[in-house]
C-alpha positions in Angstrom: 49.5 -5.6 10.8 48.2 -7.9 13.5 50.0 -10.9 12.0 53.3 -8.9 11.9 53.3 -7.5 15.4 51.3 -10.0 17.5 52.9 -13.4 18.3 50.0 -15.8 18.6 52.0 -18.7 20.2 53.1 -16.3 23.0 49.6 -15.2 23.7 48.2 -18.7 23.7 50.9 -19.8 26.1 50.3 -16.8 28.4 46.6 -17.6 28.5 47.4 -21.2 29.2 49.6 -20.3 32.2 47.3 -17.6 33.7 45.8 -20.1 36.2 49.2 -21.3 37.3 50.9 -20.1 40.5 51.5 -16.3 40.0 50.1 -16.6 36.6 48.3 -13.3 36.8 51.7 -11.6 36.8 52.3 -10.7 33.2 55.3 -9.7 31.1 55.9 -6.5 29.2 57.6 -6.5 25.8 59.6 -3.3 25.6 62.7 -2.7 23.5 66.0 -1.1 24.5 64.3 2.3 24.2 62.6 1.4 27.5 65.0 -0.9 29.2 68.4 0.8 28.7 68.6 4.3 30.3 71.3 5.6 27.9 69.4 4.5 24.8 66.1 5.9 26.2 67.7 9.2 27.0 69.3 9.4 23.5 66.0 8.5 21.9 64.0 11.2 23.8 66.6 13.8 22.8 66.5 12.8 19.1 62.9 11.6 18.7 61.5 14.8 17.1 64.1 14.6 14.3 63.7 10.8 13.6 61.7 9.7 10.6 59.1 7.0 11.0 61.3 4.3 9.3 64.1 5.0 11.8 61.7 4.6 14.7 60.4 1.4 13.2 63.9 -0.1 13.1 64.2 0.8 16.8 60.8 -0.2 18.0 58.1 -1.4 15.7 55.1 -1.2 18.1 56.1 2.3 19.3 56.4 3.4 15.6 52.9 2.1 15.0 51.5 4.3 17.7 53.6 7.2 16.5 51.9 7.2 13.1 48.4 7.6 14.8 47.4 4.0 14.5 45.3 4.2 17.6 42.8 6.9 16.3 42.8 5.0 13.0 41.8 1.8 14.7 39.1 3.7 16.6 37.8 5.1 13.3 37.6 1.6 11.8 35.7 0.2 14.8 33.5 3.2 15.4 32.6 4.2 11.8 33.7 1.6 9.3 32.4 -1.3 11.3 34.6 -4.0 9.6 33.8 -7.7 9.4 34.5 -10.0 12.4 38.0 -11.1 11.4 39.1 -7.5 11.1 37.5 -6.6 14.5 39.3 -9.5 16.2 42.6 -8.4 14.5 42.1 -4.8 15.7 41.5 -6.0 19.3 44.6 -8.2 19.2 46.6 -5.3 17.8 45.5 -3.1 20.7 46.3 -5.8 23.1 49.8 -6.0 21.7 50.2 -2.3 22.2 49.1 -2.6 25.8 51.5 -5.6 26.3 54.4 -3.4 25.1 54.8 -1.2 28.1 53.0 1.0 30.6 53.6 4.0 28.4 51.8 2.5 25.4 49.0 1.0 27.6 48.4 4.6 28.9 48.2 5.8 25.3 45.6 3.2 24.4 43.6 4.2 27.5 43.8 7.9 26.8 43.0 7.7 23.1 39.6 9.5 22.7 36.6 7.2 22.5 38.7 4.1 21.7 37.9 2.1 24.8 34.4 3.5 24.9 33.9 2.1 21.4 35.2 -1.3 22.4 33.1 -1.5 25.5 29.9 -0.3 23.8 30.2 -2.4 20.7 31.7 -5.6 22.0 30.8 -5.9 25.6 27.0 -5.7 25.7 25.3 -6.4 29.1 23.4 -9.7 29.1 19.8 -9.1 30.1 16.8 -11.3 30.0 16.8 -11.6 26.2 19.2 -14.0 24.5 22.4 -12.4 23.3 23.1 -12.0 19.6 25.5 -14.4 18.0 24.0 -17.9 17.8 26.9 -18.9 15.5 30.7 -19.0 16.4 32.3 -15.6 15.9 34.1 -16.5 12.7 30.8 -17.4 11.0 28.9 -14.2 11.9 28.3 -11.4 9.4 28.9 -8.9 12.2 30.1 -9.0 15.8 28.6 -5.6 16.8 26.4 -6.2 19.8 28.0 -9.6 20.3 30.2 -10.1 23.5 33.8 -10.8 22.5 36.2 -12.3 24.9 39.0 -10.6 22.9 37.7 -7.3 24.2 37.8 -8.6 27.8 41.4 -9.7 27.3 42.3 -6.3 26.0 41.0 -4.7 29.2 42.8 -7.3 31.3 46.2 -6.7 29.7 45.7 -3.0 30.0 44.8 -3.3 33.6 47.7 -5.5 34.4 50.1 -2.7 33.4 48.9 -0.4 36.2 46.4 -0.2 39.0 45.8 3.4 38.1 44.8 2.4 34.6 42.5 -0.3 36.0 41.0 2.2 38.4 40.2 4.6 35.6 38.7 1.9 33.6 36.1 0.8 36.1 35.4 4.3 37.5 34.9 5.9 34.1 33.2 2.9 32.5 30.9 1.2 35.0 29.4 -0.7 32.1 32.5 -2.9 32.1 31.6 -4.5 35.5 27.9 -4.7 34.5 28.8 -6.7 31.4 31.4 -8.8 33.3 29.0 -9.8 36.0 26.3 -10.6 33.4 28.7 -13.0 31.6 29.7 -15.0 34.7 26.0 -15.4 35.5 25.0 -16.6 32.1 23.2 -19.9 31.8 24.8 -21.4 28.6 21.5 -23.1 27.7 19.6 -19.8 27.7 22.2 -17.4 26.2 21.5 -17.9 22.5 25.2 -18.4 22.0 27.3 -21.5 21.5 28.2 -23.1 24.8 31.9 -22.9 24.1 31.7 -19.2 23.4 29.7 -18.6 26.6 32.1 -20.5 28.8 35.1 -18.8 27.2 33.4 -15.5 27.8 32.8 -16.4 31.5 36.4 -17.6 32.0 37.9 -14.4 30.5 35.5 -12.4 32.7 36.8 -14.1 35.8 40.3 -13.4 34.7 39.6 -9.7 34.3 37.8 -9.6 37.6 40.7 -11.3 39.4 43.1 -8.7 38.0 40.8 -5.9 39.2 40.4 -7.4 42.6 44.2 -7.5 42.9 44.0 -3.7 43.1 41.1 -3.6 45.5 38.8 -2.8 42.6 35.3 -4.4 42.0 35.3 -5.7 45.6 31.8 -4.6 46.4 30.7 -6.6 43.3 32.4 -9.6 44.9 30.4 -9.1 48.1 27.1 -8.8 46.2 28.0 -11.8 44.0 29.2 -14.0 46.8 26.0 -16.2 47.1 26.2 -17.0 43.5 29.9 -17.9 43.7 29.2 -20.3 46.6 26.4 -21.9 44.5 28.9 -22.3 41.6 31.4 -23.9 44.0 28.7 -26.4 45.1 27.8 -27.1 41.5 31.5 -27.8 40.8 31.6 -30.1 43.8 28.5 -32.0 42.6 29.1 -32.1 38.9 32.8 -31.7 38.0 35.0 -34.7 38.1 38.7 -35.0 37.6 38.3 -38.4 35.9 35.9 -37.2 33.3 37.9 -36.6 30.1 35.1 -35.5 27.9 35.5 -32.3 25.9 32.6 -30.6 27.8 34.4 -31.2 31.1 37.5 -29.2 29.8 35.6 -26.0 30.1 34.1 -27.0 33.4 37.6 -27.6 34.8 38.8 -24.2 33.4 35.7 -22.5 34.9 36.3 -24.0 38.3 39.9 -23.0 38.1 39.0 -19.3 37.6 36.3 -19.3 40.3 39.0 -20.6 42.6 41.6 -18.0 41.5 39.0 -15.2 42.0 38.2 -16.5 45.5 41.9 -16.7 46.4 42.4 -13.1 45.2 39.4 -12.1 47.4 40.9 -13.8 50.4 44.2 -12.0 49.9 42.4 -8.7 49.5 40.3 -9.2 52.6 43.4 -10.0 54.7 45.2 -7.0 53.2 42.3 -4.7 54.1 42.4 -6.1 57.7 46.1 -5.3 58.0 45.5 -1.8 56.6 42.8 -1.2 59.2 45.2 -2.2 62.0 47.8 0.2 60.6 45.3 3.0 60.3 44.5 2.6 64.0 48.2 3.0 64.9 48.6 5.9 62.5 51.3 4.1 60.5 49.3 3.7 57.3 46.5 6.1 56.5 45.5 4.6 53.2 41.9 3.7 52.8 41.1 -0.1 52.9 38.8 -1.7 50.5 35.3 -3.0 51.2 36.2 -6.7 51.5 36.6 -8.1 55.1 37.5 -11.5 56.4 33.9 -12.2 57.2 33.0 -11.8 53.6 35.3 -14.7 52.5 35.4 -17.0 55.6 32.6 -19.0 54.1 34.7 -20.1 51.1 36.8 -22.5 53.1 34.3 -25.3 53.5 33.2 -25.7 49.9 36.8 -25.4 48.6 38.1 -28.0 51.1 35.3 -30.3 50.0 36.2 -29.8 46.3 39.9 -30.4 47.0 39.2 -33.6 49.0 37.0 -35.0 46.3 39.3 -34.1 43.3 42.5 -35.1 44.9 41.0 -38.4 45.9 39.8 -38.9 42.4 43.2 -37.9 41.1 45.0 -40.4 43.4 43.1 -43.2 41.7 43.3 -41.9 38.1 45.5 -43.4 35.5 46.0 -40.0 33.8 45.0 -36.3 34.3 44.2 -33.8 31.6 46.0 -30.4 31.6 42.8 -28.7 32.6 42.2 -31.0 35.6 45.9 -30.5 36.7 45.4 -26.7 36.6 42.2 -27.0 38.6 43.9 -29.1 41.3 46.6 -26.5 41.4 44.1 -23.7 41.9 42.6 -25.6 44.8 46.0 -25.9 46.5 46.8 -22.2 45.9 43.5 -21.2 47.5 44.0 -23.4 50.6 47.6 -22.2 51.1 46.6 -18.6 50.9 43.5 -19.1 53.1 45.2 -21.0 55.9 48.3 -18.7 56.1 46.2 -15.6 56.3 43.7 -17.1 58.7 46.5 -18.0 61.1 48.0 -14.5 60.8 44.7 -12.9 61.7 44.5 -14.6 65.1 40.8 -14.2 65.2 39.7 -17.8 65.9 40.4 -20.7 68.2 44.0 -21.9 67.5 43.3 -25.5 68.5 40.3 -25.7 66.1 42.4 -24.3 63.3 45.3 -26.7 64.0 42.8 -29.5 64.0 41.5 -28.5 60.6 45.1 -28.5 59.3 45.6 -32.0 60.7 42.4 -33.2 59.0 43.5 -31.6 55.7 46.9 -33.3 55.9 45.6 -36.8 57.0 42.5 -37.0 54.8 43.3 -35.0 51.7 47.0 -34.4 51.2 48.8 -37.5 52.6 46.8 -40.0 50.5 47.6 -38.1 47.3 51.3 -37.4 47.9 51.8 -41.2 48.6 49.8 -42.3 45.5 51.0 -43.6 42.2 49.3 -40.7 40.5 51.5 -38.2 42.3 54.6 -40.3 41.6 53.7 -40.2 37.9 53.5 -36.4 38.1 57.0 -36.4 39.7 58.3 -38.7 37.0 57.5 -36.0 34.4 59.7 -33.4 35.9 62.8 -34.3 33.8 60.8 -34.7 30.6 59.1 -31.3 30.9 62.1 -29.4 32.2 63.1 -26.3 30.3 66.2 -25.8 32.4 67.5 -29.3 31.5 66.5 -29.1 27.8 69.1 -28.6 25.1 66.8 -26.3 23.1 67.7 -22.7 22.2 65.5 -19.8 23.0 62.8 -18.8 20.6 63.8 -15.2 21.2 67.1 -15.7 19.5 65.4 -15.0 16.1 63.7 -11.8 17.2 64.7 -8.5 15.7 65.7 -6.0 18.3 62.7 -3.8 17.4 60.1 -6.6 17.9 60.8 -8.8 20.9 58.8 -11.9 21.8 58.5 -14.2 24.7 60.0 -17.1 22.8 57.4 -19.7 23.6 58.2 -21.6 20.4 61.8 -22.8 19.8 63.0 -21.5 16.4 65.0 -24.7 15.8 62.4 -27.4 16.7 59.2 -25.5 16.2 57.9 -26.8 19.5 56.8 -24.9 22.6 59.1 -24.7 25.6 59.1 -28.1 27.5 57.5 -26.6 30.6 54.5 -25.6 28.5 53.8 -28.8 26.7 50.7 -30.9 27.1 51.0 -33.0 30.2 53.3 -30.6 32.2 53.2 -31.4 35.9 54.4 -27.9 36.9 51.0 -26.2 37.7 50.0 -28.9 40.1 53.3 -29.7 41.7 54.2 -26.0 42.3 50.9 -25.3 44.0 51.0 -28.6 46.0 54.5 -27.8 47.3 53.3 -24.3 48.3 50.4 -25.8 50.2 52.6 -28.4 52.0 55.1 -25.7 52.9 52.3 -23.5 54.3 50.9 -26.4 56.3 54.4 -27.2 57.6 54.9 -23.6 58.8 51.6 -23.5 60.6 51.9 -27.1 62.0 55.6 -28.1 62.0 54.6 -31.6 63.1 53.2 -32.3 59.7 56.2 -31.3 57.7 58.1 -34.6 57.6 54.9 -36.6 57.0 53.9 -34.6 53.9 57.4 -33.7 52.6 59.4 -36.9 52.8 57.3 -38.8 50.2 58.0 -36.1 47.7 61.6 -35.0 48.3 63.0 -38.5 49.0 61.3 -40.0 45.9 63.5 -41.4 43.1 62.1 -39.0 40.4 62.8 -35.9 42.5 66.3 -37.2 43.5 67.1 -37.8 39.8 65.7 -34.4 38.8 67.7 -32.5 41.4 70.9 -34.4 40.6 70.5 -33.4 36.9 70.1 -29.8 37.9 73.1 -30.0 40.2 75.3 -31.7 37.6 74.1 -30.0 34.4 76.8 -28.0 32.6 74.4 -25.2 31.8 70.8 -24.5 32.7 68.9 -23.7 29.5 66.3 -21.1 28.7 66.8 -19.4 32.2 66.1 -16.0 30.6 62.8 -17.0 29.0 59.6 -15.8 30.6 57.9 -19.2 30.8 60.9 -20.9 32.4 60.1 -18.9 35.6 57.3 -21.4 36.3 59.8 -24.2 36.6 62.2 -22.0 38.6 59.4 -21.3 41.0 58.7 -25.0 41.3 62.4 -25.8 42.1 62.5 -22.9 44.6 59.6 -24.4 46.4 61.2 -27.8 46.4 64.4 -26.5 47.8 62.8 -24.4 50.5 60.7 -27.5 51.5 63.8 -29.7 51.6 65.8 -27.1 53.6 63.1 -27.0 56.2 63.3 -30.8 56.8 65.2 -32.3 59.7 67.6 -34.7 58.3 67.1 -33.5 54.7 68.1 -36.1 52.1 71.3 -35.1 50.3 71.7 -31.6 51.7 74.9 -31.0 49.6 72.8 -31.4 46.4 70.2 -29.1 47.8 72.8 -26.4 48.4 74.3 -26.9 44.9 71.0 -26.6 43.2 70.2 -23.5 45.2 73.4 -21.8 44.2 72.8 -22.7 40.5 69.2 -21.6 40.6 69.8 -18.2 42.1 70.9 -16.5 38.9 67.9 -18.0 37.1 65.4 -16.0 39.1 63.8 -13.2 37.0 62.9 -9.6 37.8 59.7 -9.8 39.9 61.1 -12.7 41.9 63.0 -10.6 44.4 61.2 -12.1 47.4 62.0 -15.6 46.2 65.6 -14.6 45.8 65.7 -13.4 49.4 64.1 -16.6 50.7 66.5 -18.8 48.7 69.5 -16.9 50.0 68.2 -17.0 53.6 67.0 -20.6 53.8 69.3 -22.4 51.3 72.4 -20.6 50.1 73.3 -19.3 53.6 71.7 -22.2 55.5 74.1 -23.3 58.3 73.3 -27.0 57.9 73.8 -26.9 54.1 77.0 -24.8 54.3 78.5 -27.6 56.4 78.2 -30.1 53.6 81.2 -31.0 51.4 79.7 -30.2 48.1 81.2 -31.7 44.9 84.7 -32.0 46.4 85.9 -33.7 49.6 87.3 -30.8 51.7 87.8 -30.2 55.5 84.9 -28.9 57.5 84.2 -25.2 57.8 85.1 -23.9 61.2 82.3 -22.7 63.5 83.5 -19.1 63.5 83.6 -19.1 59.7 80.2 -20.8 59.5 78.6 -18.2 61.8 80.0 -15.3 59.7 78.8 -16.9 56.5 75.3 -17.4 57.8 75.3 -13.8 59.0 76.3 -12.6 55.5 72.8 -13.2 54.2 71.6 -9.7 55.0 74.7 -8.2 53.4 74.2 -10.0 50.2 70.5 -9.3 50.2 71.1 -5.5 50.5 73.8 -5.6 47.9 71.8 -7.5 45.3 68.2 -6.5 45.8 66.6 -3.1 45.6 64.4 -2.7 48.7 61.5 -1.2 46.8 61.6 -3.9 44.2 61.8 -6.7 46.8 58.8 -5.2 48.7 56.8 -4.9 45.4 57.6 -8.5 44.6 56.4 -9.7 47.9 53.2 -7.6 47.6 52.4 -9.1 44.2 53.1 -12.6 45.3 50.9 -12.1 48.4 48.2 -10.3 46.4 48.2 -7.5 48.9 45.4 -5.4 47.4 46.0 -1.7 47.7 49.8 -2.1 47.7 50.1 -3.7 44.3 51.0 -1.0 41.8 51.0 -3.3 38.7 50.8 -7.0 37.9 53.0 -6.6 34.9 56.8 -6.6 35.1 58.7 -4.1 33.1 60.5 -6.7 31.0 60.0 -10.2 29.6 62.2 -12.6 31.4 65.4 -10.8 32.3 67.3 -12.5 35.0 67.6 -10.8 38.3 71.2 -11.3 39.4 74.5 -11.1 37.6 76.2 -14.5 37.0 78.9 -13.6 39.4 76.6 -12.3 42.2 78.9 -13.7 44.9 81.3 -10.8 44.1 78.7 -8.1 44.8 80.0 -6.8 48.1 83.5 -6.4 46.7 82.1 -4.5 43.7 80.1 -2.4 46.1 83.3 -1.5 48.0 85.1 -0.7 44.8 82.4 1.5 43.5 82.2 3.5 46.7 86.0 4.1 46.7 86.0 4.9 42.9 82.9 7.0 42.2 84.4 7.9 38.8 85.9 4.5 38.3 84.0 3.8 35.1 83.6 0.1 34.1 86.8 -1.4 35.4 85.1 -3.6 38.0 81.7 -4.4 36.6 79.2 -6.4 38.7 77.4 -8.1 35.9 79.2 -10.9 34.3 77.3 -12.4 31.4 74.1 -10.4 32.1 72.2 -8.2 29.8 70.1 -5.2 30.4 69.4 -3.5 33.6 68.2 -6.6 35.4 71.7 -8.0 35.6 73.1 -4.9 37.3 73.3 -4.2 41.0 71.1 -1.6 42.7 72.8 1.7 43.2 75.1 1.9 46.2 74.2 4.0 49.2 75.8 7.5 49.2 78.3 6.9 52.0 81.8 7.8 52.9 84.3 5.2 51.6 85.5 4.5 55.1 82.0 4.2 56.6 80.2 1.0 57.1 78.6 -0.7 54.1 75.0 -1.6 55.0 76.0 -1.6 58.7 79.1 -3.7 58.2 82.7 -2.4 58.5 84.5 -2.6 55.1 87.1 -5.0 56.2 84.4 -7.4 57.5 82.5 -7.0 54.2 85.5 -8.1 52.2 86.3 -10.8 54.7 82.8 -12.4 54.5 82.7 -12.2 50.8 86.1 -13.8 50.5 85.0 -16.5 52.9 82.0 -17.3 50.8 84.3 -17.4 47.7 86.7 -19.8 49.4 83.8 -22.1 50.2 82.4 -21.9 46.6 85.9 -22.6 45.1 86.6 -25.5 47.4 83.1 -27.1 47.5 81.3 -26.0 44.3 84.1 -25.7 41.8 81.9 -26.6 38.8 79.7 -23.7 39.7 82.4 -21.0 39.8 84.2 -22.5 36.8 81.3 -21.2 34.7 83.0 -17.8 35.0 86.4 -17.5 33.3 89.6 -17.4 35.3 90.3 -13.9 33.8 86.9 -12.6 35.1 87.5 -14.1 38.5 90.9 -12.5 38.7 89.6 -9.1 37.7 86.8 -9.2 40.3 89.2 -10.2 43.1 91.5 -7.3 42.2 88.6 -5.0 43.3 89.7 -5.6 46.9 93.0 -3.8 46.2 91.2 -0.8 44.7 88.4 -0.7 47.3 90.3 1.2 50.0 93.8 2.5 50.7 94.5 0.0 53.5 91.7 -2.6 53.1 94.0 -5.2 51.7 96.3 -4.8 54.7 93.8 -6.1 57.1 95.1 -9.5 58.3 91.8 -11.4 57.8 91.4 -9.8 54.4 95.0 -10.8 53.5 94.3 -14.4 54.5 91.1 -14.5 52.5 92.7 -12.9 49.4 95.6 -15.3 49.3 93.3 -18.3 49.7 90.9 -17.1 46.9 93.6 -16.1 44.6 95.3 -19.5 44.9 92.0 -21.1 44.0 91.5 -18.7 41.0 95.1 -19.2 39.7 95.1 -23.0 40.3 95.6 -23.5 36.6 97.5 -20.4 35.3 97.2 -21.7 31.7 93.5 -20.8 31.8 94.3 -17.1 32.5 94.0 -15.0 29.3 94.3 -11.3 29.9 93.4 -10.5 26.3 89.9 -12.2 26.7 86.8 -10.0 27.0 85.5 -9.6 30.5 81.9 -8.3 30.7 81.9 -4.7 31.7 85.7 -4.4 31.5 87.0 -2.2 28.6 90.4 -3.8 28.8 92.6 -5.5 31.4 95.3 -2.9 30.6 93.1 -0.2 32.1 92.5 -2.2 35.2 96.3 -3.0 35.5 97.0 0.8 35.3 94.7 1.3 38.2 96.4 -1.4 40.2 99.8 0.0 39.5 98.7 3.5 40.6 97.3 2.0 43.8 100.4 -0.1 44.4 102.7 2.9 44.0 100.6 5.0 46.3 99.6 2.9 49.2 101.0 -0.7 49.1 104.0 -0.1 51.4 105.6 -3.0 49.5 102.9 -5.5 50.5 104.0 -8.9 49.3 100.6 -10.1 48.4 99.8 -7.0 46.4 103.2 -7.4 44.7 102.3 -11.0 43.8 99.1 -9.7 42.1 101.1 -7.2 40.2 103.4 -10.0 39.0 100.6 -12.2 37.6 100.2 -10.2 34.3 104.0 -10.5 33.7 103.7 -14.1 32.6 105.4 -14.5 29.2 102.1 -15.8 27.5 100.3 -12.6 28.5 100.4 -9.4 26.4 103.8 -7.6 26.3 102.1 -4.3 26.8 101.4 -5.3 30.4 105.1 -6.1 31.0 106.0 -2.8 29.4 103.6 -0.9 31.6 105.5 -2.1 34.7 109.1 -2.5 33.5 109.3 0.7 31.4 106.8 3.1 32.9 106.8 2.3 36.6 110.3 2.4 38.2 108.9 3.3 41.6 106.6 0.2 41.4 109.6 -2.0 40.5 111.5 -0.9 43.6 108.5 -1.5 45.8 107.8 -5.1 44.7 109.6 -7.0 47.4 107.7 -10.3 46.9 109.9 -13.4 47.3 109.5 -16.4 45.0 107.8 -18.5 47.6 105.2 -15.7 48.1 104.2 -15.7 44.4 100.8 -16.8 43.4 102.1 -18.5 40.3 105.3 -20.7 40.4 108.4 -18.8 39.3 109.2 -21.5 36.8 106.3 -20.4 34.6 107.8 -17.0 34.3 111.0 -18.5 33.1 109.5 -21.2 30.8 109.5 -19.0 27.6 112.0 -16.6 26.1 111.1 -12.9 26.1 110.7 -11.7 22.5 109.7 -8.1 23.1 112.9 -6.0 22.5 111.6 -3.1 24.6 110.9 -5.3 27.6 114.4 -7.0 27.3 116.0 -3.6 27.3 114.0 -2.6 30.4 115.2 -5.7 32.1 118.8 -4.8 31.5 118.3 -1.2 32.5 116.6 -2.1 35.7 119.4 -4.5 36.6 122.3 -2.2 35.6 120.8 0.8 37.5 120.0 -1.1 40.6 116.3 -0.4 40.3 115.8 -4.2 40.8 118.2 -6.0 43.1 118.4 -9.5 44.4 118.2 -8.4 48.0 115.3 -6.0 47.7 113.3 -7.6 44.8 114.2 -11.3 44.8 111.4 -12.5 42.5 111.7 -9.7 40.0 115.5 -10.1 40.0 115.3 -13.8 39.3 112.9 -13.2 36.4 115.0 -10.4 34.8 118.3 -12.2 35.1 117.0 -15.4 33.8 115.4 -13.9 30.7 118.1 -11.4 29.8 120.8 -14.1 29.9 119.3 -16.4 27.1 118.2 -13.4 25.0 121.6 -11.9 25.0 
């Protein structure tokens, strides 16, 4: 059962990336029963009547829990006491159940005596006597009474799903923290266990402790354990070397990594508690802060800075770095970035002394490394280890719907995703960029000194150029690709902050391409990328991939101010706040470290149409799916947050509807003129359908002069090549173009007042190569609309010649042409364009 349900490559890769930036954030592996509201509601209503095999086809893990697997596993562990291999399989199976979703994690936590059995049997407290298990686990006859890191991992994955579950775990089972602390304090030589097992146990203990500390749990234990942690840091400083490639050093590097991750989490918790105290005094926030205070963690800076200086100096001179050493260096940078940013925000110490310390950090530690050949070699690996630029298909494409995975291994090549392969530079470079950006924010004078050697280097230039020019960014929906996306985001934010940024046009292009690659949980990065890159004044001025006239100052000002509109349209405020809290490790505010999916992208592919869709939805509350926001997206992550319950004529997010449409159309015009390759990823038909939203978003919205100008400009871009328009093609979220055309005709008849531009849009589907049913819908069923189309040939969006280039073959349409001409429904004086079309096509057909 464990072999069937648990994907070992995924779990190995998740453990490998835990120490990376934001590695403690974990995926869930739900099915559509959890992610799609309609499916979930239908399942709940039919669940009682479904047989077990039917549930298995829908969700294999949920079906396992349904057939009472949890109490059966508890019986095996508690009564049957199986051999070691079966115990490990049982623990992995329980971990997979917790990985599934919050609901199943809660069921594991609430199964009577299950966790008590695991804790009692496989997490004994280490005392003065040696622990049992002098052989590796697989060679033991029994593992009862032997500490198993698999049990610690089970508790960690369960705790990641919810702070409430983690709180219940430590409050109801104090033995967990007793065991955990005993494992991190073990002397491997005196434990009675193999050294590798002891170190693995200590590493997994630090991982669980870091998760608990993220929720302000086990903080008093940190205070009590602090002297030992400082001694361990001094041991790392004296005994751990980046240049030592011996196998024994691999575990020392990993152990140092997790001591640093724990210390960073403690620093964030102490800062969060300080903020909560301040809010309590003002009466804004009455939650209870944790026990950690800044004074408890202030003493960590000196030893960590010394370790970082030593190890980066060694790394700068090294010919190569092991993956474990790279991860350890990344953990150092993560700690220093978090410490210095929070130290500055506290405002408790002498500013001059703090700035001087930053200057020393930059001059003595960071600058020599970023200008070294070792750093250049890491940068040269970016292209090789890029998942976004790979041509591999996702490992998830082979998954049955009832048993999703993270797709760590490609099903075609059998290799792990490029970003995960041995030698990946991502964990070090991401953390290094975060530290440099933090130093630059606190001491702007250091920005250019530390940034330019990185962003202007040939490998980075080549990498960004590949991202800007790539036809398609691969594996963007895979969980592990998020680590590369985070790295590129940091790189772009760093480059945007520079004065005289190298190749700003490329930076803007990559930012636009990267935005739809961000995943749920990255809402705060999405907001930063939009604010500092996508809507950056300096970058918007650049010509992009096409030589075009400069954007006017008034247009530029409106585009820059559009940031907040797009942020509100695209991001749920609660999700954005939760994302920021997780990234900042704001203990007490983090509800869960696990996301509710496994790599779903955050924004729809056509996110730039979001404000228009918002206006449409508000004016058509029962409009169905005629103007969907999510082009090419799947699942709830690609949909927009629910619109505010406002009157259709009221402001949208504080902006008048006409100005909303105008700003959106201005951005679209810039994208079409300067980043054509980006917008061409969406079909012409989809573009046309989205722009039509403006005509349905209000009775007179399209009559606003600024909106009229923007509409005509964007429609001319969209219909630049009319041969690419295929109104029979599928448009995501659109049942059929015929339904949308019916809505347009209704609106045109009701409120158009014969508007020439609206009439030109109504004429577009009349092209001979488009379905005859669209021509019948106008010529046969809408005589009032025919009379109202006063558009002249020179006002048409598509040249008149294309309407006359083919003979009309539909007999009903030909008859309608004749009827309209004979009855005077269409005349040359009132309907010049329609009259030219009808007379030209009736003549040859007759």
